[in-house]
C-alpha positions, 0 to 999 in steps of 0.5 A: 530504479530498474530499467526495462531491457529489450526483452521486458519492453518487447513483452509489454509491447506485445501485450498491448498489441494483444489487448488492443485486438481483444478490445477491437473484437469486444467492441465489434461483438466478436467477443461477449462480455463473458469471454472478454472479462478475464482478458480485460482483468489480466490487464487491470480493467475492472467494471465498477458502479459507473464506469470502467476502473483501470488499475496500473502497477507501480512495482514496490511503489517506485516511480520515475518523474517521467512515469508520474508525468505520464500518469498525470497526462492519462488522468487528464486525457482519459479520466476526470483529471485525477488518479487514486493511489491505493493501499497496494501502491498502485494507481487507479483511474475510475472513469475510463472508456473501454475504447480508450484503454489500448491507448492508455496501455500504449502510453504506459508502455512508452514509460515502462509501465503496464496493468499486468497482474493488477487483477485476477487470481495471480501474484499481484504487485509486490510491495516494499518499504517506501524508504527503501535504500535511504532508511537509517534502520535499513539492514538490507535494501529490499528493492533488488529482491522485490524486483527479482521476485517481480520478474520471476512472478510475471507471466509465471505459467504455473501461477496464472490461475491460483485459487485466489489473488496472492499478495507479497511484501518485502521488508529489509529494515528493523521497522516494518513499514511494508505491513509484511504480516498482513500479506499472503507471503511475506519476506523479512530480509536480514543478515546473519552473523557472517553478514550474509543476507538471509530471509524469514518467510511468513505465510497466511497473512491477510485481512478481508472476511477472515483477518489473520496475521501471517506466521513465520514458516522459515527462518534464516533462508539463504538468499540463493533459495528465495525463489525456490522456497517461495515457489514451493509455498505457492505450489502447495497453495496452488494444489491444496487451496480451496477453489469450491468457496470464493470466501475460503480460497486465500492461502490464509484459510489453508495455513490456518486449517493445517496449522502453520507448522503442518503447512511449513512441513508440506512446503519443506517436502515440496521444496526438496524437489526445487532446492538447487534447481534452475530457479536458484539465484546466482550472484550473477543474477543478483548483480544484474538486478542490483546494479539498477538500485545503486545509491545516487551520487550524493553531495558531501554536505554537513548534516546541519544547514544554517538557513534550514535551522533558521526557517525552523525557528522562524516558521512554526508551520514549516517546523511542524511539517518537518516534524510530521512529514520529513524523516531522517536519511542515512546520508548526512545533509539529506532527508526523506519527505512524505507528501500528504495526499490527505488534505481536507476536502479531498478523498484520501489517496487522490492526486490531480493531474497538475499535482502529479506533474508538480511532484514529478518536477520536484523529484527532478529538482530535489530527489534524483528524479524519483518518487515513491508511493506508500501503502498509506496512500502518500508520495515520497521524495526520498533524497532531498537536501535539508537545505532545499526543504523550505523551498520544497515546502513552499512549492508543496503549499501552492499545490495543496500538498503541505498538510502536516499530518503524516501518521496523525488522525487525519492521515486517513487510509481509505478505499474508494468504497461505494462511490465507485466499487461495485463490491462495497457495502457502503461509501468510504469517502464521505466518512473520511471527508466528515472526519477531516472536517470534524478534526480540521484543527491541526493543532489539536490533531497534532497534540493527539500524536500518532494515531492511525485511522483506516476505512474499508467499504466492505469486508474485502478490507482494501482500506486495511481497517482491521489494523487501524488504531481506529478502524471503520468497516462499511456494512449493509443493514437491510439495504442501508449503509452502516459502519462498524468500529474497531479499536486497537489494530496496528499494521506492524510498525510497533514493537509488538508487530501487527495485530487486529482491532476489536469491534466495539459493538453495534454499527452506526449510521453515517450521520453518527460517525463523526460523533462516534469518533469524537467520543473515542478521541475524547476518551483518549484525551481524558485518560491518556497519561504523559503524552501516550500514543492512542495505542498505548492508552488503549493497551492500558485501559482496554476497550471498555471505557471507549465503548461505554462512552460511545454507547452511553446515550444511544440505543442502537437499532441495528446489531 
């Protein structure tokens, strides 16, 4: 992992001191809330329905064990004993007192963390593949490039006041696990015929009120020009992005209005003023950052282990957990483990202070002291020996962290929704809990196979509902909470890339939602062929059979 140097630490420490004085002035009345608002947002502090929410950056989803322990400590000492891991690979605390936020940032700074650029119209936390560096299908490790872009974008004076927030994702694998196509700017890293690293750049992706899949605007970009080309993209957006309408200010609106081809042409023209300039990357700079991402010292061990194989045969529950939560590793004898944050009766993405500290201990014992956070709101130990998997599973069970549901219906992606967020039209968590309760038979859920279920409490789509196989959007109907259902979305892992789901029809009340989902699942079960995935059955039969079943005995009162 990247380690702060003296310059990084000084910047973060000075920001803490600056913010501490801003809070002092706000509490004394020297600053009004209107004056204070942009200052707190620059440090990731929002005011929501009931209290302040503090969002902390986890760059490209990578954590050290000491950092995760600190996150647990903050949850215990400054929140209500838990934190929420979001779809941006960040962590959020929902019950924060303003006067305690400087101390929170001081504690974070002591372990090289902060809340900078987790809010505001700037470049937000850059995300990447949670299995970076260990995935067998990886072509280029995206983490050094994500770190280079993080350093370049942090406090970049030209991009501190963009028309709207700006999100970047980087992937270097054959399978896109970073949902690159639904970001404002996406980077696919690969190697050309000469073995040199090149990039395909996407622009104009995003969900929210106007969901759009990003378009490739540049192919085979030599790695040396990654920053200058991305800077050109941001300059064009900064100059021409709309600032007169909050709902039309994202880069996707600009790209769509111009067309990807015309937008790319404007970027190319702007790039000519930046190409080969000071931001051109050098081998020296790449080496400086890459040294923080060298592989750990793996043991030379056999890919099979007798005790591990015996446990697979003796324990059906362990075997199922391995099948759903354990992924292949590029080094023989190792595996990557996803720890599900989606057990029954728990809000998706939540983890208690004790659970965070337990995972930190497991990371030290089994995975070189490192943890990953996925945009699916789970935690990952990327480097576990196969012979240690059974011991890890038993410890995970004791913490309620051994649910074998990764990629299944109950591995629900959800934003906090109306329980906390002041922007939400409806609650997300009660719907997620109701679905977990309805489908609490793990054998049945297991037999359904891969099926993504995403919930957002409003059109901002923080739960990525547009790209769920089953997507749920909370909507306001005459002051009441209703839910719109869509089918057929994909986040980009499939061969056909990301795609947006289709709304099946009029919305439903919260009480109806478990039955609605049950009818969708029943239709799938009845019509699937030869163990098809949900998305394959949907592609084959279309939306009509699902819609017919869901609305067969219902006369909706709301459109």
